N, C-alpha and C positions, 0 to 999 in steps of 0.2 A: 936477617939479622934480628930485626923491631918484633916481629913475633915470639922470639926465646926471650925478647927485653920483656914484653910485654905477661908473659907468661910467667916469667919470674917475679915480676912486681906482684901476680896474682896471687902467687906463693908466698911471697913473703906478708901481703895481709892477709890471707887465712891464716899464716903460724901468729900472726900478732891477734886477730882477732879471735881466735880460738884460745888464745895464751898457750901455745904448744912451745914455743921458745919464747926468751923474753924479748922485748921490742927493739934492743940495742944489740942484739944477734943477726949478721949480716947470713940472707939466703944461701951465700957459699956454703957457710958450714952447713946446712942442712942438705945439700945437695952435695958436700962432701961424703955425707954417711953411703950414698949411692955410689956406686963402682962408673965411673966416666962414662962406660959404652952404656950403659943403662939411660944415662941424662940425653947421651948426643941419638938412641934409640925413641925417645921420645919427643925430642924435637924434630927428627925426623918425620913422625907420625904427625906432627904440627904439620909440618912442611908441605908433607903428601895431603894434606886433608882429610886423612882419617879422622882426625879430632880436631875441634877449634880450642883456641886458647881455655875456655871456661874447660871443655870437656877435658882437657890435659890435668887441670885440677886434681881432679878426681882420680884420673888416672895416675899421677905424681903420687896422692896418697896412698893407693892402693900399692903401688909399689913400696912404700916408706912401708906399710903396715908389714908387706910381702915380699922383702928384698930381693927374692929368689926370681920372681917375675920378672920377666922381659916386659917393655912398653906395648906390647902386639898384643901379648899374650893378658895384660890387664885391663888395656882399652876391648879386649874381644873379651873378658869376664863381666864389663861392665857395659857391653853391650855397644859398645862404641866401636863399628868395625865400617870401613870405608864403604860407602853406602852403593850397593848394586844398582848402576845408570836407570836398567830397567824398572827397578822399585821406585825409585824418587821420582823419574820421568810419570808413571802410572799418578803418583800422589800430585805432582805439577798439574797433570793434564786434570788428575780430580777438584781440585782447589779451583783451577781455573773456570773450568765449567759450572761451577757451583755459583762462581763469584763474578757473572757477567758484568755491571753496572762499576765493580772494581778496577776491572780490567779496562774499560772503555776509559774510565777515569787514570789509569795510568799512561795509557794510549793516545790519551787528549793530551799529555803531558804534565801530569800529577804524578811524579816517579816518587815522590814521597809513599804513595801508598805500595809501593813495590814492598814495603819493609812489613806493611801489613799482611802483604799475601804470604812473604816468609814466614811470618807466625804463624801464618793458619798451616804452613806445610809441614813446621817444625812441630804443631801440636796433633796432625796428622801421623808423623811420624814417631810421636813420642819423644821427643826431644832426640831422637838416635843419630839424627842427620847433622851435618856440619852447614851453619847458617850460610855461610860462605859459597860453598855450593851448592844450596838450595837455590840463593839468590843470583846464582848463575845461570841454573837452570832454567830459573823461571824467564829470565832477559832471554836466553836464547827460546824459549817457547813463544814467548810474548816478541820474539824477533827484534829486539833490543841492540841485539851484539853487533 
């Protein structure tokens, strides 16, 4: 459930920043405009790794603009689909082979560089991959799991 709380916090901050609803309006009021099943679907695609919390904000906005869309449909229209593991594995291999110095540092104990490699994979995937899944794939490829 922490994932949905973080997502709802992001949605609330987006509404406040964009001025779409007054700052004192609760996120629940915005969510109430959606069919409860649509919100459950959105939570499900966050939980299964199809979208990250940040990507879920875009999916929610798309669902808000087009209420007939299901969460999975909105995600697909935005290019956020659960990554095919062979596609992601290929990018991970490319990034690892292109950065042997960073890989050596990570294997030497500097695990903070894993975030840098995650960023490189995200860039290669044009931001369409879920960072959590990318990090897991990198750990697996580097035999850190």
